[in-house]
C-alpha positions as CSV (number, residue, x, y, z in Angstrom):
1,P,20.7,-29.1,8.0
2,P,24.3,-29.8,9.1
3,P,25.4,-28.0,12.3
4,K,27.8,-25.8,10.4
5,L,24.9,-24.4,8.2
6,K,22.8,-23.7,11.3
7,I,25.7,-21.7,12.9
8,K,26.2,-19.9,9.6
9,D,22.5,-19.0,9.4
10,R,22.5,-17.7,13.0
11,L,25.5,-15.6,12.3
12,L,24.0,-14.1,9.2
13,S,20.7,-13.4,11.0
14,T,22.7,-11.6,13.8
15,L,24.8,-9.5,11.3
16,T,21.8,-8.4,9.1
17,P,21.0,-4.8,10.1
18,H,17.5,-4.0,11.5
19,E,15.7,-0.7,11.6
20,N,13.3,0.8,14.1
21,I,9.8,0.3,12.6
22,Y,7.9,1.6,15.7
23,T,7.7,5.2,14.6
24,V,4.7,7.6,14.7
25,P,4.3,7.6,10.9
26,N,4.3,3.8,10.7
27,L,1.8,3.6,13.6
28,L,-0.5,6.0,11.8
29,T,-0.2,4.0,8.6
30,F,-0.9,0.8,10.5
31,S,-4.1,2.4,11.9
32,R,-5.2,3.0,8.3
33,L,-4.7,-0.7,7.6
34,I,-7.0,-1.5,10.6
35,A,-9.6,1.1,9.5
36,A,-9.9,-0.4,6.0
37,P,-12.1,-3.5,6.8
38,V,-14.1,-1.4,9.3
39,I,-15.0,1.1,6.5
40,G,-15.9,-1.8,4.3
41,Y,-18.3,-3.2,6.9
42,L,-19.9,0.2,7.3
43,V,-20.4,0.6,3.5
44,L,-22.0,-2.9,3.2
45,H,-24.4,-2.1,6.1
46,D,-25.3,1.4,4.7
47,Y,-23.8,3.4,7.6
48,H,-22.7,6.1,5.1
49,A,-22.0,8.9,7.5
50,W,-19.7,6.7,9.7
51,A,-18.0,5.3,6.6
52,V,-17.3,8.8,5.2
53,G,-16.0,10.0,8.6
54,L,-13.6,7.0,8.9
55,F,-12.6,7.4,5.3
56,A,-11.8,11.1,6.0
57,Y,-9.6,9.9,8.9
58,A,-7.7,7.6,6.6
59,G,-7.1,10.4,4.1
60,I,-5.9,12.8,6.8
61,T,-3.5,10.3,8.3
62,D,-2.2,9.5,4.8
63,L,-1.1,13.2,4.6
64,V,0.1,13.6,8.2
65,D,2.3,10.5,8.4
66,G,4.3,11.5,5.3
67,Y,4.7,15.0,6.7
68,I,5.9,13.8,10.1
69,A,8.3,11.3,8.5
70,R,9.9,14.0,6.4
71,R,9.9,16.7,9.0
72,W,11.5,14.7,11.8
73,K,13.5,12.3,9.5
74,L,11.5,9.2,10.5
75,Q,11.5,7.6,7.1
76,T,11.9,3.8,7.1
77,V,12.2,1.2,4.4
78,V,9.1,-0.6,5.8
79,G,7.3,2.8,5.6
80,T,7.8,2.9,1.8
81,V,6.1,-0.5,1.7
82,I,3.3,-0.4,4.1
83,D,2.2,3.2,3.2
84,P,1.1,2.2,-0.3
85,M,0.0,-1.1,1.1
86,A,-2.4,0.7,3.4
87,D,-3.8,2.8,0.5
88,K,-4.2,-0.3,-1.7
89,T,-5.9,-2.3,1.1
90,L,-8.4,0.5,1.7
91,M,-9.0,0.9,-2.1
92,T,-9.3,-2.9,-2.6
93,I,-11.8,-3.4,0.2
94,L,-13.9,-0.4,-0.7
95,T,-13.8,-1.3,-4.4
96,V,-15.2,-4.7,-3.7
97,C,-17.8,-3.5,-1.2
98,L,-19.0,-0.7,-3.5
99,A,-19.2,-3.0,-6.5
100,V,-21.2,-5.5,-4.4
101,K,-23.6,-2.7,-3.4
102,G,-23.9,-1.7,-7.1
103,A,-22.4,1.7,-6.5
104,L,-19.3,1.1,-8.6
105,P,-19.3,-0.4,-12.1
106,V,-18.0,-4.0,-12.2
107,W,-15.7,-3.2,-15.2
108,L,-14.0,-0.4,-13.2
109,A,-13.6,-2.7,-10.2
110,G,-12.1,-5.3,-12.4
111,I,-9.4,-2.9,-13.8
112,T,-8.5,-1.6,-10.4
113,L,-8.3,-5.0,-8.7
114,G,-6.4,-6.5,-11.6
115,R,-3.7,-3.9,-11.4
116,D,-3.4,-4.3,-7.6
117,V,-3.2,-8.1,-7.8
118,G,-0.3,-7.7,-10.4
119,L,1.5,-5.2,-8.1
120,G,1.0,-7.5,-5.1
121,I,2.5,-10.5,-6.9
122,A,5.5,-8.3,-7.9
123,A,5.9,-7.1,-4.3
124,I,6.1,-10.7,-3.0
125,Y,8.6,-11.6,-5.6
126,Y,10.9,-8.5,-5.0
127,R,10.8,-9.1,-1.2
128,W,12.0,-12.6,-1.6
129,I,14.8,-12.0,-4.1
130,S,16.1,-9.0,-2.1
131,L,15.9,-10.6,1.3
132,P,19.5,-11.0,2.8
133,P,20.4,-14.7,3.5
134,P,19.3,-16.9,5.2
135,K,16.0,-16.7,3.4
136,T,13.4,-18.1,5.9
137,F,9.7,-17.6,6.3
138,T,10.2,-15.8,9.6
139,R,12.7,-13.4,8.2
140,Y,10.5,-12.8,5.2
141,W,7.8,-11.3,7.4
142,D,10.3,-9.4,9.6
143,F,9.8,-5.9,8.3
144,S,12.6,-4.5,10.4
145,L,14.9,-6.2,7.9
146,P,15.1,-3.7,5.0
147,S,15.7,-5.3,1.6
148,A,13.9,-3.2,-1.0
149,E,12.1,0.1,-1.2
150,V,9.3,1.3,-3.4
151,H,9.4,4.6,-5.1
152,P,5.8,5.4,-6.4
153,T,5.8,6.8,-9.9
154,T,4.3,10.2,-10.6
155,I,1.3,8.8,-12.5
156,S,0.8,6.3,-9.7
157,K,0.5,9.1,-7.1
158,V,-2.0,10.9,-9.4
159,N,-3.9,7.7,-9.8
160,T,-4.0,7.1,-6.1
161,A,-5.4,10.6,-5.5
162,L,-8.0,10.2,-8.2
163,Q,-9.0,6.8,-6.8
164,L,-9.3,8.2,-3.3
165,A,-11.5,11.0,-4.6
166,L,-13.7,8.6,-6.6
167,I,-14.0,6.1,-3.8
168,G,-14.7,8.8,-1.3
169,A,-17.5,10.3,-3.5
170,T,-19.0,6.9,-4.2
171,T,-18.9,6.1,-0.5
172,A,-20.9,9.3,0.1
173,M,-23.7,8.2,-2.3
174,P,-26.6,8.7,-2.6
175,L,-25.7,12.3,-1.7
176,I,-23.9,12.6,-5.0
177,S,-25.6,11.9,-8.4
178,D,-24.3,8.8,-10.2
179,Q,-24.1,10.8,-13.5
180,E,-21.7,13.3,-11.9
181,L,-19.2,10.5,-11.4
182,M,-19.1,9.0,-14.9
183,K,-16.3,11.2,-16.3
184,E,-14.2,10.6,-13.1
185,R,-14.7,6.8,-13.5
186,Y,-13.3,6.8,-17.1
187,L,-10.4,9.0,-15.9
188,V,-9.6,6.7,-13.0
189,A,-9.7,3.6,-15.4
190,T,-7.2,5.3,-17.7
191,T,-4.8,6.4,-15.0
192,T,-5.0,2.9,-13.3
193,V,-3.8,1.1,-16.5
194,W,-1.2,3.8,-17.0
195,S,0.2,3.7,-13.5
196,G,0.3,-0.1,-13.5
197,A,2.4,0.0,-16.7
198,S,4.7,2.7,-15.3
199,Y,6.1,0.3,-12.7
200,I,7.2,-1.9,-15.5
201,Y,9.0,0.7,-17.6
202,T,10.2,3.0,-14.8
203,K,13.8,2.0,-13.9
204,D,13.9,3.0,-10.2
205,A,10.3,2.3,-9.1
206,V,11.5,-0.7,-7.0
207,K,15.1,-0.6,-5.7
208,I,16.8,-3.5,-4.1
209,L,19.1,-2.2,-1.3
210,S,22.8,-3.0,-1.3
211,R,24.5,-4.2,1.9
212,E,25.9,-0.7,2.5
213,E,22.4,0.9,2.1
214,R,20.9,-1.7,4.5
215,E,23.6,-1.0,7.1
216,S,23.0,2.8,6.9
217,R,19.4,2.4,7.8
């Protein structure tokens, strides 16, 4: 590109506000992202006790990071993105692994994964259209650049809790009877479809930040 455009891009990059993403809540959330594939490996190789223990760690940090962020005002825009991302990464990996092991019905795995793929595509799209100029690949993956924040809907929060409960119980099998989980499976399937639709008809589920809001971060 012409020299003037290069100078303009550098100036825009410099002026775009950044936020501190290296907070305790974000580090706890990142640890859940790392734990997800490890739990999947443990499930596939029938290390149920270790899998349940690490899954419990993920559940506890999910509660703790939110409390710390609210208590000490450490909320970040990137936190609103990677927190549900960590949950969905864990759910996706365990859904696939449990379906492969035959512990989770394929039809339920299909519904869960289909919803998450749709939300993932939407997230990629919103990140791109909300990214302040210049729009480059490097800046796209620079999560210290706030551009849009996600506000989980109420039914989505309920669905996540039910999914965690079902996946946790299924991970603990064969300690729990398969028949005891049938009602919960149908409930999770219903709330999964409902929560996916809620992001379409809920106005403020995804909010693109204005320049003033980005600068205040």
